[in-house]
C-alpha positions in Angstrom: 0.0 0.0 0.0 1.0 3.6 -0.4 1.3 5.9 2.6 1.0 9.6 2.3 2.5 11.8 5.0 2.0 15.5 5.4 4.8 17.5 6.9 5.1 21.2 7.8 7.9 23.6 8.2 7.7 25.4 11.6 9.9 27.4 13.9 12.1 25.0 15.7 10.7 23.9 19.1 13.9 25.1 20.9 13.5 28.7 19.6 11.9 31.3 21.8 9.3 32.9 19.6 9.1 36.7 19.5 6.3 38.9 18.3 7.0 41.6 15.6 7.3 45.1 16.9 4.1 46.1 14.9 2.1 43.2 16.4 1.3 41.8 12.9 2.6 38.3 13.6 5.6 36.2 14.8 9.1 37.3 13.8 10.7 34.4 11.9 13.6 36.3 10.2 16.9 34.5 10.8 15.1 32.0 13.0 15.9 28.3 12.9 13.1 26.3 11.2 12.6 22.6 11.2 10.0 19.9 10.6 7.0 19.9 13.0 7.8 17.3 15.7 4.4 15.6 15.4 5.1 15.2 11.6 8.4 13.6 12.4 6.5 10.9 14.3 4.2 10.5 11.3 7.1 10.0 8.9 8.7 7.5 11.3 5.5 5.5 11.6 5.2 5.3 7.8 8.8 4.2 7.5 8.3 1.5 10.1 5.2 0.3 8.1 7.4 0.0 5.0 10.1 -1.8 6.9 7.5 -4.3 8.2 6.3 -5.0 4.7 3.0 -3.3 5.3 3.6 -0.3 3.0 5.3 -0.3 -0.4 5.9 3.4 -0.8 6.1 6.5 1.5 5.3 9.8 -0.1 5.9 13.1 1.8 3.9 16.2 0.9 4.3 19.8 2.2 2.4 23.0 1.5 4.2 26.4 1.8 6.9 28.6 0.4 10.0 27.5 -1.5 11.9 26.8 1.8 9.3 24.0 2.6 11.5 21.9 0.3 14.1 21.8 3.1 11.5 20.0 5.2 10.7 17.6 2.4 14.5 16.9 2.0 14.6 16.0 5.7 11.7 13.6 5.1 13.7 12.1 2.1 16.8 11.8 4.2 14.8 9.9 6.9 13.8 7.5 4.2 10.7 8.7 2.3 10.5 7.5 -1.3 9.1 10.6 -3.0 8.3 14.2 -2.1 5.5 16.5 -3.4 5.6 20.3 -2.8 2.5 22.4 -3.2 4.0 25.9 -3.3 2.1 28.8 -1.8 3.6 32.2 -0.8 0.7 32.9 1.5 -0.1 30.9 4.7 -2.7 28.2 4.1 -5.3 27.6 6.8 -6.2 24.0 8.0 -9.3 23.8 5.8 -7.2 24.8 2.7 -4.5 22.3 3.6 -7.2 19.6 3.9 -8.6 20.5 0.5 -5.2 20.4 -1.1 -4.3 17.1 0.5 -7.7 15.7 -0.8 -6.5 16.5 -4.3 -3.2 14.7 -3.7 -5.0 11.7 -2.3 -7.1 11.6 -5.5 -4.0 11.6 -7.6 -1.8 9.2 -5.6 -4.5 6.8 -4.2 -2.8 6.0 -0.9 -4.5 3.6 1.5 -3.3 5.5 4.6 -2.7 9.2 5.2 -0.7 10.1 8.3 -0.4 13.6 9.8 0.9 15.0 13.0 -2.1 15.7 15.3 -1.2 19.4 15.3 1.5 21.8 14.3 3.4 23.6 17.1 3.1 27.0 15.4 -0.7 27.3 15.4 -1.8 24.3 17.5 -4.9 24.1 15.4 -5.4 20.3 15.6 -7.9 20.5 12.7 -6.3 19.3 9.4 -6.5 15.6 9.9 -10.2 15.7 11.0 -11.1 17.9 8.1 -9.3 15.7 5.6 -11.1 12.6 6.9 -14.4 14.4 6.5 -13.7 15.6 3.0 -12.5 12.1 1.9 -15.3 10.3 3.9 -12.7 8.0 5.4 -12.5 6.6 8.9 -10.1 8.5 11.2 -7.9 7.8 14.2 -6.7 10.8 16.0 -4.0 11.2 18.7 -2.6 7.8 17.9 -0.1 6.5 20.5 -0.1 2.9 19.0 -1.1 1.5 15.7 -1.2 -2.2 14.7 -2.1 -3.2 11.1 -3.7 -6.5 10.1 -4.5 -6.6 6.4 -7.1 -3.9 5.7 -7.8 -3.4 9.4 -6.1 -1.1 11.9 -6.2 -1.4 15.7 -5.4 2.1 17.0 -4.8 3.2 20.6 -5.4 6.8 21.4 -5.2 8.9 24.5 -8.4 10.6 25.8 -9.2 12.6 28.9 -10.6 9.5 30.5 -7.8 7.1 29.6 -6.7 4.9 26.7 -9.2 4.1 24.0 -8.7 1.4 21.3 -10.4 1.8 17.9 -10.8 -0.7 15.1 -10.6 1.0 11.7 -11.0 -0.3 8.2 -8.6 1.1 5.5 -8.4 3.5 3.8 -8.0 5.8 6.8 -6.6 9.0 8.1 -4.3 8.8 11.2 -3.0 11.7 13.3 0.0 11.0 15.5 0.8 11.7 19.1 4.4 12.1 20.1 4.1 8.9 22.2 3.6 6.8 19.0 7.4 6.4 18.4 10.9 7.9 18.5 11.8 9.4 15.2 15.1 8.4 13.7 18.0 10.8 12.9 19.0 11.0 9.3 22.5 9.8 8.6 24.9 12.0 6.8 25.0 9.9 3.5 21.2 9.9 3.4 21.2 13.7 3.9 23.6 14.1 1.0 21.6 11.8 -1.2 18.4 13.7 -0.3 19.8 16.9 -1.6 20.0 15.5 -5.1 16.5 13.8 -5.2 13.9 15.5 -7.3 10.8 17.1 -5.7 7.6 17.1 -7.6 6.5 20.8 -7.3 3.1 22.3 -8.1 1.5 25.7 -7.6 -1.1 25.3 -4.8 -3.3 27.8 -6.6 -3.4 25.5 -9.7 -5.0 22.6 -7.8 -8.5 23.9 -8.4 -9.5 24.4 -4.8 -10.5 27.4 -2.8 -7.7 28.1 -0.2 -8.5 31.7 0.5 -8.1 32.5 4.2 -11.2 32.7 6.3 -9.5 34.4 9.3 -8.0 37.8 9.7 -5.3 38.4 12.2 -6.0 41.7 14.0 -3.1 41.7 16.4 -0.5 39.4 18.0 0.8 40.1 21.5 3.1 38.2 23.8 1.5 36.7 26.9 1.8 38.9 30.1 4.8 38.3 32.3 4.1 35.9 35.0 3.9 37.5 38.5 6.4 36.3 41.0 5.3 33.8 43.6 5.2 34.3 47.3 6.0 32.1 50.3 3.6 31.5 53.2 4.5 30.6 56.7 1.8 28.0 57.3 -1.3 26.4 55.9 -3.6 28.8 57.6 -2.0 31.8 55.8 -2.2 29.9 52.6 -6.0 29.3 53.0 -6.5 32.9 53.9 -4.8 34.1 50.8 -6.7 31.6 48.6 -9.9 32.9 50.1 -9.3 36.6 50.2 -6.8 37.5 47.6 -7.3 35.0 44.8 -10.9 33.9 45.2 -10.0 30.3 44.5 -11.9 29.1 47.5 
């Protein structure tokens, strides 16, 4: 079977994000960028499926500007067979991403689509669910374990009340939690080879779907500085402050 994996270029999780001086957005000039960590788990799971003989081909796809190809080359270095880039100079919201991925699914006919459950830049956690709805496919979100048996998938996911196990029939959409696996590090020879591999590039606007933004950003501000804590002498003083100063109790 074919496995399609969506990956996104985001600000590296180790970078402290700063807001632009005019409040129009996040400053990403000269900031280290990398693959979304949840998408790394998605790529890793697809590669393990291929190594286990479940999948025959792993295809990575990314939507964004020209530099998104760097993220795709990381996926190729990890072991993806092919890469598809849908180029867009403007940010694409989750619904637009889901629509574009639907077109790629129609062209490539994968049996499984794997995405990170969310991207760490916007934390929307929407694309996988929207894609499953557009395709009318079963979905398994927040996967922490996946076991394939022919055309059936047993998927364990974490919920507020504990672990939940789902039985899903393929084709299906899966969104991954970080607990699903430990992504591999690309080896230097694979990184060098990935630089020479071709990337199938298309203009996102030419895919025939409406990806116009539905949201308008009015202003972006940093969260307020956290107030310093205080020490109390005893439990009675703590209860007094919780009652009279914070209103917690």
